[in-house]
N, C-alpha and C positions, 0 to 999 in steps of 0.2 A: 455239654460241649457240642454234641451232635446238633442240637437245636440252634445253637449260636452259629455253627458253620452253615447250616441250611439257610438261615436268615441272611447271613453275609452274602452267600451266593445269589440269593434272590434279589438283594439290593443291587449287586453288581450287574445282574442281568437287566434290571430296570434302567440303571444308569446307561448301560450300553445301548439299549433300545432308544432311550431318549436322545443320546448323543447321535446315534445313526439317523434318527428322525430330523435332528437339527441340521445335520450335514445335507440331507435330502432337501430340506426347506431352503438352506443356504444356496444350494446348487440351482434351485429354481429362480432365485432372486439375483444371481450374480450378473455382472456386466459381461456381455459377450466377448469383450476384449481381454478378459481375464479368466483363468481357470479356478480362481478362488475369490471369495468375497473379501474386499478390503474394508475393514471397520476401524482400523487403528488410527485413522486420521480424521474421524468424524466425531463430533460431540465432545471434543477435548476442552479442557479449561486451562488457561495459562496459569502458571505458578506465580503468585504475587511477589513483587520485589520485597526484599527485607526492609523493614521500617528503618528510617534514618532520623536520628535526633539532631536538631539544630546545633546543640552543644558539642556534638561529635564531629561536625564538619569544620576542619581547621583551615581548609583552602578550597576554593572552587573557581572555575573559569568556564565561560560559555563560548562555544565556537560554532560556526556554521560550515557545513560541508556540502559539496556537490558530488553526486554519483552519476557519472556519464554512462547511459545505457548503450551507447555506441561501442564502448569498450567490451571486448570479448568476454572478459572475466565477469562483467555485470549483466550479460545478456539474458540470464535466467530470470531477471526481473521483468524483462520486456516480452518474452515469448511464453505462450502463444498469444498473439494480438487478437486473433479471431477466436472467440469463445467456442465456436462450433468445431474447431480443430482440437479442442481440449479433450482428448480421448484417454489421457493417462492421469487424470486427476489434478493436472497442473492448471494454474491460472495466472494471467498477467496481473502484477501487483496494482497498477493504476486502475485497471478495470475492476478489480476486487474492491478497492476503496471507494471508487465512484459509485458503484452499485449499492454499497452499504450506506453511503451518505444519502443517495436518492431514496432508499427505503427507510431512512430514519433509524438505522441500526447503530450508527456511530455519529458523533458530533463533528462539525466542521466549523472552523473559525476564519475570520477575515484576515488576520495577520498572525505572525508567529508569537505575538504576546498573548494570544488566545484569550482575549477579553470579550470581543463581540462574536457571539455564536450565530451562525446562519440557521434558518429553518431549512428543511430539505429542498423545498421548491426554490427558495432564494439562492441556495447554494448551486443548484443546477442551472439557474438563469445566469449566475455569475460565470459559470464554467462555459456556457455555450457562446457561440459567436453572436455578434450584434445583429439584431433584427433589421430588416430593410423593407422598403415599400417598392412596389412595381405595378405598372399598369398592364393589366391582362384582359383577355376577352371574357365577357360575362357569360356564365352558363347557368342553367336551371338545376333543380335537384337531381335530375336524371343525367346531367352532364351534357345536355344539348346546348349548343351555342345560341345566344340570344341576339336578335337583330333589331336595329333601330328602324321602326316603321317609317319615319320621316325621311331619313337619308338612305335607307337600304343597306347601310354598312353595319359591321359587327359592333355591338355595344361594348365599350371598354369601361372597366372599373379598376380602382386602385386597391390593391390588397397588401397586407403586411405579412411577410414571410419570416419565420424563425430559423435559426441554424442549430445544428446539433454539435455536440462535442466530438472532435476528431481524436479518438483514443490512440490511433496509430502515431500521432504526432508527438506524444508525450515521451521524450527520450532523455530527460534529465531529472533526477530527484534532488531535492534540497532537504537536508536534515539539520535540525538545531539540537545540540547536545550539551550536556553539562558534565565537565570533569570535576572531580572532588576527591579530597583525601579524608578518609574516615579514621579517626584516631582510635576507634575500638580495635581495629586490627592493623592500623598503620599502613593501609593500602590505598593506592590510587584507583578510583573507580570511575565509570562513565555511565550516564543515563541519557538515552535519546528521548528528547522532549516532544519534538514535533516534526512533521514531514509534509512537504508539498512537492509539486512537480511543475516543470516548464512544458508548454505545449503551444501549438499554433492556433490562433483564433482569427476568424474572418471578420473584418470590419465592414462598415457600410459601403465601402468602395470595392468589396469583394477581394480585398488583399489579405493575405495571411501574415499576421504580425505576432511576434512572441508575446506570451502572456504567462502569468504565474497563477496557479490554482489556489484554492482555499488551503488552510493548514489543518492537519489531522493531529490530535493529541496522542502521541505514541505511548504515553504513560497511563492512558485510560484503559481499564480492564476490558471494556467493550471492544476496543480496538485490538487489544492483545488476544482476546478470545477469538476474534475473527482471523487474525494472522496465524494463530497456532493450528487452525484447522485448514489452512491453505498450503499446499505443497508446491515447492519450486523444483525445477529440474536439477538433478545431480548427474554430472557427466560421468561419474565413476560407478554409480549404482542406482538404477531406476527404482529400487524397492526401499531405499533408505528412508524415504519419507521426511525430508528436511523441510520444516515449515518456515514461513517467513519470520515468525517469532524467533525461531532458533537462529536464523541468519542474522538478525539484528542484534541479538544478545551475544552471539559469538563473533560478531563484526566480520562476517564473511562477505566482504565487498571491498571494492577499490574506490577510494575517494580522495579528495583534496580539499584543503581548508580554503574558504573564500572570505572569511571574516572572523574576527575575534572580538570579544567585548572590549570596547574602547570608549574614550570620552565623547567622541563625535559620532559614534555608531556608524562608522564608515566601513564599506567593503574594501577589500584590497584593490579591486578594479577602479575605485574612486580616486586613488592616488598612485597606483602602479600599473604598469603594462608589461606584456611579454615576459621575458626571462626574469625581470625584477619581481613580478607578481608570483611567479613560480618559486623563486628563491625565498621570498618572504613567507609563502605558504609552508615551505619546508622548515624554515626557522621557527615558526609557531609550533609546528609538529614536534620538533626537537625540544622546544622549551617545555612542552607539556610532559614529555617523558623524562626530561632531566630533573624535574621537580621531585619526582618520586625517588630517583636514585640519589639525589642530593640529601634526602632526609637521613640517609644511612652513613653520611660522612661525618667524621668526628675531628 
């Protein structure tokens, strides 16, 4: 018994020493903005959605929603716009997705049907403003101006200039989602299928015009793994670590329906305006939730 006790104490001493060393090492690696190392939001994997069989789906409906980032409730999606101001581990959702597409980490598609996939370079070209040509003064490799020996005037050349994506102009998200009823548990469920965003793109006349980005497949595990490791701002608790994956699963956002699946694939704005469009959006919303409650009526 005495030998067992000595062995146990020796083991505990080794563990305490190792733990103390790990704390010292962690302190050396921590962010100066924190007094402890944050590791709970890195390297996580999203939990896959439960498998759904075709025979278990007894009803489904596709709707498209807009999430206005100008609304106060949705502004955690938008800030911080400048990545250099991201001192608390937060990141702008659009910046996160654009960087991941540019690096080839997640796929991007031309339309919400998600048939034609862009390669990263093509996706970024589609996102950027239109290139333009301009006559400028010619310079050599050292940047010195070149002069025309015959006329004595500055030599002019025509150059093509490209534009970059203005991330601060992305202030509206579009999501495509499918509502369905699973007869296995007789519950109505929803799955977000795709996401894109509106932004301003400069045309050849240097005018800013509205444009829509590529579409991101939100059901793709590569996208979900990216979102689960990205924290958004929580006004009630800075340490809660609410990821973008959590936000979309819990539907922690304010939105309004702009289209439902229909014969002519029309948006509400194609045939309604003003209060009529708002009213129809709410009618569709009510119809979705009434379907589940109606299942329990006898």
